[in-house]
N, C-alpha and C positions, 0 to 999 in steps of 0.2 A: 546221866546221858540216857536218852530214850532207847527203848529196846527195838524200835524199828523207825525207819525214816521214809517219809512220803516222797514219791517221785512221779514224774510224768515223762511221756515221750510223744513225739509228733514228727511227721515225716520231714518237714523243712523247718529251719529256725523260725520261730514264731514272732520275732521282733523283740526289741528291748523292753517295750512297755508291757507286753504279755509276760515276759520272764520276770520283770519286777513285780507284777501283780501276783504271780504264782508264789514267788518268794514271800511276799507279804502275807499270803494265806497258808503258810506252813510247808510249802514244798521245798525240798533241799537237794534232790537228785534229779538229773535229767538224762534220758537216753540221748546219745549223740551219734547220729548216722554218719558213718564214714563214706558210704555209698548206698546205692539202691539196686545195683546190679553189677555183675562182674565187668570190669573195665570202666566203671563209672567213678565219680567222686562228688561228694556233697560239700561244695564250698560254703554253703550257707551255714552249716554246722561247724565244719573244720575251721573256718576263719574266726569263729567266735569262741573257740575253746579257751584261748588264753584269758579272755575277759571273764568267761564263766568260772574258770578255776580260781582266778584272782578274787572273784566276788564271793567265793565260798561254796560254790556248787559242787556236789559230788557228781561224777560223770560215769556213764555206762556206755562205752563206745561199741557200736554195732557194725559188723561187717556182713554183707550179703554175698555169699559165694554161690556155688552151684546149688540149685534148688530142684526138688522133684515134684513140686506143684507150682502152677502159675497163679496169678492174682485172682483167677476165677475158680481155683480149686481143681483144675484139670491136671492129671498126672503127666509128668515129664520124665524122660529117660535119665538114668544116672550117667556119669561120665564113662566113656569107653576105656580111658586110661586113668584110673583113679589116682595113682601115685603121682604121675607127671602133672596132672591137672591140679592136684592138691598143692604140690610144690609151687606152682606158678601162682595159685591163689593166695597161698601163705605169704609169698613175697609181696604181692599186691597189698594184702592186709597190713603187713608190717610197714610198707612204704606210706600207706595212708595214715597209720598211727604216727609215724615220724613227721609227716606233713602237718598233722594237727598238733604236734608238740608233745605227744605222749612218749616218755622216755622208756628205756630198757627196763623190764620188770613190770610194765603196765599190763593190764588185763584186756583182752579183746573178746567180745562176745560174738560168736558166729550165730547168725540168725537162721534158724531152721524153721521154715514155715509149715512143712509137712508134719502133721500130728501123729504119724505112725512111726514105730521104732525103726531106725535105720537098719538095713540089712544088705548083704551082698556087696555090690560095687559101691553103693553110696556109703555104706558103713566104712569100707576101706578108704574111700575118699576122705571122709570126716576124720577118721583116726590118723590118716597120713597128714592132714592139715594141722591137727593138734600137735603132732610131732614136729612138723616143720616150724610152727610158730614157737614151740619150746626151744628148738635149736637156734632160733634167732633171738633168744633171751627175752621173749615176751610170754605172757601167761594166757593159754587158750581157755576159753569158757564158752558157754552156749546160752542163747535165748531160745527157748523151745517150749512145746506143750508140756504140761505137767505129766503127761503120759510117758515122757522120755526121761523123767528125773532119775529113775533107777538106772537107765542106760548111761546117763551122764556120770553118775557115781561110779559105775563099773569102769568107766574110762578115766576116773579121777579128774573129772572136769567140773568146775563150779557151774551151777545151773541157775539161770534166771528164767523162771517158768511163766507161761501165760495160762491162766485158769479162769475163763470168762463165763459168766452165767448166760443162759439162753436169751435173756432180755435184760433191760435195765441200763439205758443210756442217760437217764436223768430227765430233767435237770436236777442236780444235787447242790445242796449248800456246801461250800468248800470246808466249812467248819463242822459239818456233820455228814461225812461220807459213809457209804454203805459199809457194814462190817465185813472185814476180810482178813485173812491171815496168810502168812508165808508158807508155801507148801513144804512138807517134810523134806529135808535134805537139800533145800534150795537156799540161795542167799538173797533171792528176791522173787516176787510174784506180781505179775500184771493181773489186776482183778477187774478192770473195766477197759473197754476199748471205745474210742470215739465218745467219751463221756462229755456231757454238757454241764458246766458249772455256772451257777448263778453269778452274773457279773462278768463273765468271760465269753466273748462272742465265738471263740475258736474251740472246737471239740478237741480233747486230748485223751490219751491213754493214761490210766492211773496205775501206779505201782507202789508196793511196799518193799523195802529192802532192810536186811538185818545189819548192814554195814553202811558207814557214812559215805564212803567213796568207792564204788564198785571197780573203778579203774586202778585202784591200788592193790598190787599183787599181794603184798604182805597182809592185807586185810581180808583177802578172799581165801577162806580155808574150807576144806571139805568137812561137813558135819559127820560125826560117827553114825554108822548104821544102827 
């Protein structure tokens, strides 16, 4: 068995033809967006989960809860009532997982777009969200900057990091991708965003994972410090 598995993620389901092309070129894991904002739902991914799982894809389900930066990098305020907000968002995340067919014990990756270590009200919100997800018998995890990997370990949360060079969108030969490794203490690392691959018209984010199926709670374990 290989020591790492190639993955991709893209905002909306890219179509069956693209998924088949990626599989044929060695990809085995895909990020699966449950939503793109609180109160939303990505039917394009959720509706395809059964087919993807039955076809052998490992899946990394992503939930976007409260964010402290917008799409342009501008700072946003943390929730005023972190515990209550976290409880509501955890219920939403679990409901989306169930709608997609992920059973109890599956792992949910909370997407943290802010690259700074959470503190204050936002830290309390995230820790409360993790606890509420555990109470619902799902496994909380996070997709976040590599700078937050130590914070995730301190909270006993599996971490899928993003660690992107300043430039380098390709195009790349899918059989000869740029060298990259999984960040210390993480179960996966995104090493390129909006990468162009020769033969594929759609740009995708590129990831390496240390486990075959990130949604399987029993496979997600915290590495020792």
